[in-house]
N, C-alpha and C positions, 0 to 999 in steps of 0.2 A: 435777666435770665429767665423771666416768666415764659419767654418764647421757647427756651430750651425744653421745659417740661411739657408744654403744649404739643411740640413736635413729637416728643417721645410717645405721649398718650395717643395722639392721632394715629401714628404708625402702628402701634400695638393694636388699637381698636379696629383699624381697617383690616389688619392681617387676620384678626380673629373672627370677624363677622361676615367676611365676604362669602356670599352664596350659601349660608348655612340655613336660612329660613326662607319661606316663601316671600316674594316681593310684595310690597304694599303700593298704594297709589303713589304717583309721582310727588316728590317732596319739593316744596319751594324752600331751597336752603337759605336764601336771603332772609325770608320771613322767620324761618326757624332760628337762625343765628341771632336775629334781633330779639326774639322772645327769650332765648337763653341769656343774652346780655342783660335784659331787663331783670330777669330772675336773679342773675348773679349780683347785680347792683343792690337788689333788695336784700339778698342774703348778707352781702357785705355790711350794709347799714345796720341790720337787725343784730347780726353777730357782734359787730363792733360795740353797739350800745349794750348788749347783754353781757359780753365777756371782756370788754375793754382791752387791756394789754395782753390778755390770754389769747386773743384772736390775732392771727398773723395777717396784717394788711400789706398789700403790695406796695412796692416802692421802686424807685429807679435802680437802686444798687442791690435790691434783695427781692427774692421771690415771695409771693404771698397773695392774699386776696382770692376770691372765688374764681375758679376756672371752669369752663363748661366744655362738654363734649356731647355730640349727638351720634349714636350708633344706630344706623337704619335697621329697622325691624326689632330693635331692642328698646330704645328710648333715650332719655336724657340722663346725663351724668354730671354732677357737680363736685368739684374737688376743692377741699379746704385744708388749712393748716391751723392748728392750735398749739399753744405752749404748755400743754399738760397731757399726760398719757391718757389714752382713750381705751385701753384694754388692760385687764388686770395682770395678764401675763405679757412679758415683752419678748420679742424675738430679735436676737442680735447675732452678730458675727464676732467670733473670737479667733485668735491665731494660736495654734499649738505647734509644737515641734513635730516634724514629720519623721517617722521611724526610718532609720537607715541601718545598714550593716556596718560592722566595725571598720572595714576598709574605707568605705565612703566617709565615715565619721572622721577618722584620722587623716585621711587625704585632704579633707577640707581644713583641718587644723594646720597641716603643713603648708597648704596654699593660702592660709589666712582668709578663708571663705566663711561666710555666715552659715549657720545651721539652717537647712530649709524649713519653711513653715507651710502649713496648710490652714485653709479657712474652713470653719465648720459653723453650722447653725446651732444655737443653744436657746432654750426657753427658761426664763427665770422669773421669779416673783418680782412684780413691779411695785417697789415700796412707796413710790410717790403717787400711785394710783388713787384718785378720789372718785368714789361711786357717785357722790352727790353732784359733782361737776359733770360727769358723764351722763347721768340721768337728765340733768338740766339741758345738756346739749341735745340729747335725743328728743326731749320734749320740744325744744325750740325748732328743730328741724321737722318734726311731725307737724307742728303748728304752721310752719312756712309752707310745706307741701299741701296741707289742707286749705290754706287760705289762698294760695297763689298757683298751685300745681296745675289746676284745670285751665288756667290762662295760657299755658304753653300750647299753642295751636299745632295742629297736624299730628299730634300723638294719637295713636289708636288706643282703643280700650285694652288691647293686649300688650301695649308698650309699658315700660316701667320708668320711674324716676328714681335715681340712685344718688345718695350723698356719700362721698368717700372722704373721710376725715383723717388726716395724718396728725398724730399727737407726738410732740417732742417733750422731753423731761426738763428742758431749760429754755431760756429766752432766745438762744441762737438756733437758726434754722439753716442747715447747710444747703447749698445749691447742688451738691453732688451726691447726696446720700439717698435720694428718693427713687432713682432709677430702678434699683433692685426691689424696693417695696412696691412700686407701681406695676411691675411686671406681675406680681402676685395678685394685685388688685383685680385686674380684668378677669382672671380665673374665678375669683370669688364672686364677682358680680354675675358672671355667667352661671355660677352655681345657684344663685339666688333667683334665677329666672327659669321657669319650667319649660317653656316652649322650645328652647334650643335642644334640650335633652330629648323631648318628645320627637322632634324632627330627626335627630341623629338615630333614634331607635326606629323610626319609620323607614329611614334609608337603609338601615341594616336589614330590616325585614324584606325590603324590596330587592336588595342584593341577593339574599338567600333564595328568594322566589325565582329570580332570574337565573341563578346558577342551576336550580332544579329544572327550570324550563329548558335550559341549554342541554343539560344531560338527557332529558326526555327526547329533545329533538335529535340528538346524536344517535340515540337508541332507535328512534323511528327511521332515521336515515339509514342505518345499517340494515334494518328490516326491509325497507324499500329497495335498497340497492340489491339485496339478495333476491327479492321478488322480481325486480326488473330484469335481473340477469336471467332468470328462468323464463319469463314470459315476453320479453321485449328484445328487440334487436339492439345492436350496439349504439345506434343514434338515439333511440328512446331512452336507453340507460344513461347515456351522457347527459341528456336534457334533465332527467329526474335528479341525477347527482349534482348538477350545477345549481338547480333550483334549491335543493336542500342545503347546499353549501352557502348560498346567498342568505337564506333564512338564518342559519347559525351565525354567520358573520355579523348580520344586523343585530341579533340578540347580544352577541359578545360586545359589540360597540355600545349598546345600551347599558350593559353591565358595567363597562369601563367608565361611562359617564356617571352612572349612579355611585360607583365606588369612589370616584373623584369627589363627588359631593359629600359622600360619607366621610372621607378622610378630612375634609375641611371642617365637617361637624365635629369630628373627633378631636380636632385641635382645641376645642373648648374644654376637653376633659384632660388634656395632657398636663402632667406636672411640669412646672417651669424650674429648671435646675438653677442653683446658685451661680452667681457671676464668678469668673475665675479670680484668683488672688491678685493679679496685677491690674484689675479694674480700678480706676482712680476714684475711690470713695473713702469716707471717713466714718462709715456706718458703725463700726465696732466701737468708736469713741462716743457716738451719739445715737443710741438706739431709738428707733421710731416705732410707734404702735399705730394700728389702723382700725378704724371703725367704718363699716359700710351698712348704710340703711337703704333698703330697696322697697319702694311702694309701687303697687300696680296701679296704672292709670284708671282702670275700672273701679278701684276702691275709692276714688275721689269724687264720684258722682254724688251730688247733693250734700257734700261735705264742706265744712268751713274750718278755720283754725281752731275753733272751740272744740272740735271733734278730734283733737290731737291724740287723746288717749286711745280711742278706738282704732285710729289709723296706726298708731305705734304698735298696738297689740297684733295687728294683721301684717305688720311689715316683717320682711326677712332681715335679720340682723347678724352680722358677721364681725367678730372682734379678734384681732391677733396682733 
């Protein structure tokens, strides 16, 4: 089922990053995948040695082990599973009775139907959370990115390297529970990267400038049409009007294109709603926590694993 998770993340990743930031040089994806696979194998070996049974290794009948993803113009992402909570607060889904009026209530009783339920998010204290384990996990990931992160070729200095760790409170890891968690992951990874937000802001400014330019052109057109009507014949007036219309149409097309780019950028900032109650998950029975560490590629220059403390201090950290 490892394939199942990979497909989900790829689809989400591609949908979120398409055309939101300026393109970089052509990527050799074969070499990129090879580098990410090497990094994943290193992560698997080191994490297995460090955490032993607390690290979820992949197998034929279970999901696990390091999985990788490359998002163009963003960077590399590595997804891991561990058998302990990675956030002090846990986010889970519980079912509650849905409020109904008296008629609906007793109508269901007469028809022997179940009371409807609704699914809601709750945040609770995670009693099994161990700060020592999580600190050790962060240190190990910071060491790995310091020692080997710069070996991932083709990443620009503006790119990032992110570790997304899913933590479970027991030894069992469901195959079906992670879809909901992973949908929120990409949003938080985008939050940890500054340049997508800057790009979206630039697009909004361009859109505003284009709108103002179009309004100004329309104003000039009205003035020119009035002047042409007084000084020119019908043919000259028609030529001037057509020319002005062409300019405005071209500007409006530019605005539509910029607005389309802006909308794609805004998708990074959209809140992702919870899945409907009929989605096949067992998330409420097995809450998961998530830790995201994001390092900028530029911070890895002249760094080694021994510099993990400085790297960790500069990293963007999200826990939920």
